[in-house]
C-alpha positions in Angstrom: -20.1 -14.1 -3.0 -18.4 -12.7 -6.0 -16.1 -14.2 -8.2 -12.7 -12.6 -7.9 -9.5 -12.2 -9.8 -6.2 -10.8 -7.5 -3.2 -9.8 -8.8 -0.4 -9.7 -6.8 1.1 -11.9 -3.6 3.2 -9.7 -2.0 2.9 -8.9 1.5 0.4 -7.1 1.3 -1.1 -8.9 -1.4 -0.9 -12.4 0.0 -3.1 -11.6 3.5 -5.4 -9.4 1.7 -6.3 -12.1 -0.7 -6.7 -14.8 2.0 -9.4 -12.4 3.7 -11.5 -12.6 0.4 -11.2 -16.0 0.1 -11.8 -16.2 4.0 -15.1 -14.0 3.2 -16.2 -17.4 0.9 -15.6 -15.6 -2.3 -14.2 -17.7 -5.5 -10.7 -15.7 -5.5 -8.2 -16.5 -8.7 -4.9 -15.4 -7.8 -2.1 -14.3 -10.5 1.2 -13.9 -9.3 4.8 -13.1 -11.2 6.7 -15.8 -9.2 4.4 -19.0 -9.4 5.6 -20.6 -6.4 4.1 -18.2 -4.2 0.6 -18.2 -6.1 1.1 -22.2 -5.7 1.8 -21.5 -2.0 -1.3 -19.5 -1.7 -3.6 -21.6 -3.3 -2.4 -24.6 -1.2 -3.4 -22.4 1.9 -6.4 -20.9 1.0 -8.1 -22.9 -1.6 -9.3 -21.2 -5.1 -7.2 -21.5 -8.2 -4.6 -19.9 -9.8 -3.9 -18.6 -13.5 -0.9 -17.9 -15.5 -1.4 -14.5 -16.8 -3.5 -11.5 -15.6 -6.0 -12.1 -18.3 -7.0 -15.2 -17.3 -7.4 -14.8 -13.9 -9.9 -11.6 -14.6 -11.7 -14.0 -17.1 -15.4 -14.1 -16.1 -14.4 -11.9 -12.5 -16.7 -9.6 -10.9 -13.8 -7.6 -9.2 -10.2 -7.6 -10.4 -8.1 -6.6 -7.4 -4.6 -5.3 -7.8 -1.5 -5.2 -5.5 1.7 -4.6 -7.4 4.9 -2.2 -7.1 4.7 0.9 -8.9 3.2 2.5 -11.9 4.7 -0.2 -14.5 3.8 -3.0 -12.9 0.1 -1.6 -12.8 0.7 -0.9 -17.0 1.7 -4.1 -17.1 -0.9 -6.5 -15.3 -3.6 -4.0 -17.3 -2.6 -3.2 -20.5 -1.8 -5.8 -23.7 -2.9 -9.3 -25.0 -1.9 -10.6 -21.7 -3.2 -7.7 -19.3 -6.6 -7.6 -17.0 -8.4 -5.4 -19.2 -8.3 -8.1 -22.3 -10.0 -10.9 -19.9 -12.6 -8.9 -18.1 -16.0 -8.9 -19.1 -18.3 -5.5 -19.2 -19.7 -3.7 -16.0 -16.6 -5.5 -14.1 -14.7 -3.6 -12.0 -10.6 -3.5 -11.3 -9.6 -2.5 -7.9 -6.5 -1.4 -7.9 -4.5 -1.0 -4.6 -1.1 -0.3 -5.7 0.7 2.9 -4.7 1.5 4.9 -7.7 1.1 8.1 -9.5 -2.1 9.5 -9.8 -1.0 10.4 -13.3 -1.3 6.0 -14.1 -4.2 6.1 -12.3 -6.1 8.5 -14.3 -4.5 6.7 -17.9 -5.8 3.1 -16.7 -8.8 4.5 -15.7 -10.0 6.1 -18.9 -8.8 2.9 -21.1 -10.7 0.9 -18.3 -13.9 3.2 -19.2 -13.3 3.1 -23.2 -13.7 -1.0 -22.9 -17.0 -0.4 -20.7 -14.7 -1.5 -16.9 -14.6 0.5 -14.0 -12.0 1.3 -11.7 -11.3 2.4 -8.1 -8.1 3.5 -7.4 -7.6 2.4 -3.4 -4.2 2.7 -2.0 -3.8 1.1 1.4 -2.5 1.5 4.7 -1.5 -0.2 7.9 1.4 -2.0 6.6 1.8 -5.9 6.8 -0.1 -6.6 10.1 -2.6 -4.7 8.9 -3.0 -6.5 5.8 -2.9 -9.7 8.2 -5.7 -8.6 10.5 -8.1 -7.4 7.8 -7.7 -3.8 9.8 -6.4 -1.3 6.8 -7.5 1.9 6.0 -8.5 2.1 2.2 -8.3 5.7 0.2 -10.4 5.7 -3.1 -11.3 7.9 -6.2 -13.6 6.7 -8.9 -17.0 7.5 -9.7 -19.6 6.6 -6.9 -20.9 3.6 -8.6 -18.0 2.2 -9.3 -17.1 2.2 -5.2 -20.3 1.4 -4.1 -20.4 -1.7 -5.4 -16.6 -2.0 -5.1 -16.8 -1.3 -0.8 -18.7 -4.5 0.2 -15.7 -6.6 -0.7 -12.7 -4.2 0.0 -14.9 -4.5 3.8 -13.2 -8.1 4.5 -9.8 -6.6 5.0 -10.7 -2.6 6.0 -11.1 -1.2 9.1 -11.9 2.3 6.7 -12.8 2.3 3.5 -13.9 5.8 2.0 -14.2 7.6 -1.2 -12.4 10.8 -1.4 -13.3 11.7 -4.9 -13.1 11.1 -8.0 -10.0 8.9 -10.1 -6.4 9.5 -8.6 -8.4 11.1 -5.0 -7.3 7.6 -3.4 -4.1 7.9 -4.8 -3.5 11.6 -3.9 -4.6 10.8 -0.1 -2.3 8.4 0.0 0.3 10.9 -0.8 -0.4 13.1 2.2 -0.3 9.4 4.1 3.2 9.1 3.2 4.3 12.9 4.1 2.7 12.3 7.2 4.3 9.3 8.1 7.9 10.6 7.0 8.0 13.8 9.5 6.3 11.3 12.5 8.9 8.8 12.1 12.0 11.1 11.4 10.7 12.9 14.5 10.6 9.9 16.4 13.9 8.8 15.6 15.2 12.0 17.1 13.9 11.9 20.3 14.7 8.6 20.9 18.3 9.0 20.2 18.4 12.2 21.6 17.1 10.7 25.3 19.4 7.6 24.9 22.3 10.1 24.5 20.4 12.0 27.5 20.8 8.5 29.1 17.2 8.4 29.7 15.2 5.1 29.8 13.3 5.3 26.3 10.5 2.9 26.7 9.5 4.6 30.7 9.8 8.3 28.6 7.7 7.1 25.6 4.7 5.3 28.4 4.4 8.7 29.6 4.6 10.9 26.5 2.4 8.8 24.0 -0.6 9.9 26.2 -0.3 13.4 25.4 0.1 15.6 22.7 3.3 13.2 21.2 1.3 10.4 20.6 1.2 8.5 17.3 1.0 5.0 16.0 4.4 5.4 14.7 5.1 6.0 18.7 3.2 3.2 20.3 4.3 0.5 17.6 7.6 1.4 16.6 9.1 2.8 19.4 10.3 -0.6 21.1 12.3 -2.0 18.3 13.6 1.3 16.9 15.3 1.1 20.5 16.5 -2.2 19.8 17.4 -1.6 16.3 15.2 -4.0 14.8 13.7 -3.1 11.5 12.2 -6.2 10.3 8.6 -5.0 9.6 7.4 -5.5 6.0 7.2 -1.9 4.2 11.3 -1.4 3.1 12.8 1.8 3.2 13.2 1.5 -0.9 9.0 0.9 -1.1 9.1 4.6 0.7 11.5 6.0 -1.2 9.5 5.0 -4.1 6.5 6.4 -2.7 8.2 10.0 -1.5 9.1 10.6 -5.0 5.3 10.3 -6.4 4.6 12.9 -3.1 7.5 15.3 -4.8 6.7 15.0 -8.0 3.2 15.3 -7.6 4.4 18.8 -5.4 6.4 20.2 -8.2 3.1 19.3 -10.7 0.7 21.2 -8.7 3.0 24.0 -6.9 3.0 22.4 -3.4 5.9 23.0 -0.9 7.0 19.6 0.3 10.7 20.7 2.5 10.4 18.3 5.5 9.3 15.2 3.1 12.2 16.3 0.7 14.6 16.2 3.5 13.7 13.0 4.8 14.0 11.4 2.0 17.7 12.0 1.4 17.6 10.8 5.1 15.8 7.4 3.6 18.6 7.9 0.9 21.5 8.0 3.5 20.0 4.6 4.8 19.9 3.0 1.6 24.0 3.5 1.6 24.1 1.9 4.8 22.5 -1.2 3.4 19.2 -0.4 4.6 17.1 -1.4 1.7 14.9 -4.0 3.2 14.8 -2.2 6.6 11.3 -1.3 7.2 10.4 3.0 7.4 11.4 2.8 11.1 15.3 2.9 10.4 15.5 6.2 10.0 17.3 6.3 13.3 20.3 4.7 12.2 21.5 7.4 11.0 21.7 9.2 14.7 23.2 5.9 16.0 
């Protein structure tokens, strides 16, 4: 079993760190909200640290799941950052959804300090984290990935290296691009069915078995029809992710017309007060 640090105990990181402890790893946690770290230790054992540096001291692997590019830099860099506490040869595994730019920046700094770095954003939402069945998209050297993969297996349904540093983040962008279009299509179909006087659940039971079927349809149609939007991955976070997608598309010359449109639809949901609604709340615009 490995000695681990886990930085960031949000709706994803909290259960992910719990799976690591359940597998017998020695886990030290850090969270900006100390009360959340206290709660995690009371529930799972392990220890807490007051800074990322102290959490990372002596760890074989340092896992992070924080908010955005600036949060990642904050937990990695500086006198209290994780890189300052890590021993040479240790590997930093970043599960945050961030830009490929900051990923490559952090990977370069890590390499200069004799550290490994794997970008490993996840998909599967809060339920996937709680049930240990996340999809993990990874970038980094083959040797760093090979070392880290058995640790990530504690909460993975599938885990793959897709290329060098940044490849995991680019793959996560593809994931979010797909989700944006799928949720909007489902929202339109369900709203259409309601206005046409059809039983939405009955229709979905049929069409979900055909070419229209998707994870979003199976897992979100009932709650969308019930206007229940409390499933962890908030509209604010989706807009953060789509902003990364759109900015990256500008850099590489890709066209994302549907993604750009759905991003504006999410802005409408925010203006309706739905910042903390989950991503399926796009249907609110159509009611």
